[in-house]
N, C-alpha and C positions, 0 to 999 in steps of 0.2 A: 504494500500498500505506499502510495506517495505521501510524503510527508507535507502538511498544511504550511503554505507559505506565511511566514511573519509579516503581514501588512495590517494597517489600521483596519482595514474593512474586514479582514478575517477574525480579527481579535475583538471587534465588536459584534460580530456574529456569534462567536463563541461566548462572550459574556451575557449576551441577551439570552441565549439557549441555556447558560446556567442560573441567570436570575429567574426565569421562566419556571425551570425544574423546581429551584428552591422556593419561590413564591407559591407554587402549587403543592409542595410536600407541607409548608407551614400552614396553608389553608386547610388542607387534609386534616392535620394534627389538631389544629384549633377547633375544627368542626367536631371531631370525635371526643375530644376532651371538654366541650363545651357543657355538656349535661352533667359529668361527674363533677366538674368545678362548681356548677350552680347548686348541684344538691348538697356538696360539702358546705357551702356558704350556707345555706338554709339550715343545717344542721347546726354549724358554728352559732348562728344568730339565735337560733331557737335555745341552745345552751347559755348563750350570753343573756337572754332574758331570764331564765331561771337564776343564773348567777346573781344578776344586779337586783333583782326582786328578792334574793334570799329564801326562795321558795320553789322546791322542785314539782308542786303540783300547781303552779300559777296558770289559771286558764284565761287565753285572750278572749275578751268579750267584745273587742273593736279593734281595728287597725285604721289610722289616719295617717296620710301622706301628705306632708305640705313642704314642697321643694325638697331641700336635703334632710329634712327632718321626717322620721316615722315614729309615730306613738302607737304603743302596743298596750290598750288600756286593759285592766284586770278589775277585779272588784275591790281590791285592796291599794290600788295606785296604777303606776304607768312604768314600763320600761320604754325609755325614749333614745332612739339612734338619732345621733345628731353630729355636727361639726361645729368648728369655729365659724361664725357667721362672717367675721371680718378676713379670715382666711390668710392670717399673717404671721404663722409659724415659718420655719424652715422646711424646706422640701416637700410642700404640699399638704403639711399638718396632720391633724389626727382626725379619726371617726372613732367615737366612743358611743356606748350604750350606758345610760344612767337610770337606776331605779329611783322612782320618787313614790313616797306614800301619800295620802290624801292631805296631810298636813305639808306638803312639798319638801318634807326632809329626805336626804338622800340615804337610801337603804344599801346601795352598792353602785359600782362601776367597772366597766371593764373596757380597755382599749381594743376595739376590733380591727383598725388600720392604724399603723403608724409608719410615717414616711421620714420621720425623725432621726437625727444622728444618733446611732447605735452607742448606748452608754451613757448619753444624756437625756435626749428627748424620750428615748424609750424607758426612762426611769418612771415616766408617769403611770405606768401600770402598777407601781406599788407605792409611789411616793405620797399619795392622797387617800390611801387606804387606812382603815382604823389603826391606830398605833404608827402610822407613818408620820414624818415631819410636817406634812401639810394636810394633815386628816380631816376630810370633810363629812365623813360618814356620821348620819344622824344629826346633821346640822341642815337647817333649812336652807335651800337654795335660792338663787335669786340675785345675790348681791356679792358674790365672791370675789374677792381681789386678793392679788399678791399685796405682802406688806411693803413692798417697794412702790405700789400704787396707792397706798393708804389703808388697805384692808389688813386682815388678820390672817391670812394663809401664807405660809412659807413656801417661797419659789423654790423650785428644784436647782440644787447648787450648779452653777455655770450654765442655767438653762431657762433663764427668766421668759424668754419671749415664747418656749414651748407651755411654760406654766402658764402665762397670760392665756395663751391659745386655749389650752385645756380647760381652764376656768370659765372663759367666754362659751365654750361649748356646754359646759354644765349649766351655766347660766341660760343659755338658749333653751335647754331642755326644759328648765323651769318655765321660762315664757311661754314655750309652745304648750306645756302642759296646763298652765294656768288659763290659757285663752280658752281650752276645752273645759275645765273645770267651773270656770267663773268669767264667760263672755262678756259680762258687763263691766268687769274690772279693768281698769287702765293698766296694762302690763308693765309700763314704765314705773308707774307709781309702785305697784306691786314688788317690782324689782328692786327698789331702793328702798321699801320699807315692807318686806314680806310678811311681816307679823301684823301689820296694821295698825301700829303703834303710834 
């Protein structure tokens, strides 16, 4: 067989052929993995709901989707999947699931997606938990701020931007749940004074 002459034209044909084959292979793999990936995401989300509500038997009575926020309502509260509404953290931010009871107290949370710097921003999954340095569990959501911003929640060491983003996401979960629980309440007022004092 005669060797293919090395010309720009021949190289362009070979590269185009390789690109078409690689593209087709990627499309095929994407198509066959789409279903299993969606199923795993649903299972992870269902487990996250149980985790943040601290109730393995929590039954969802209603689901409300509002943009980037999804509320899973139960008889005792809600699990709210949310993001930082300002999207001002590094690398695309966090997607979290927050459990709130009917008094808007944080029951629990879990980080579903983190594009933050490993070792710094990723600490959010433990930092704000019960006993953590920035403990928010059992506290009324809505006005969480870091101490650097005049609040009383310790920011993650060397990761203030991620901490702010995380707390805005929790406050956003509160605001969306408050709209459902009390549509007549001004959410801005409620967020600055959640106990109506």
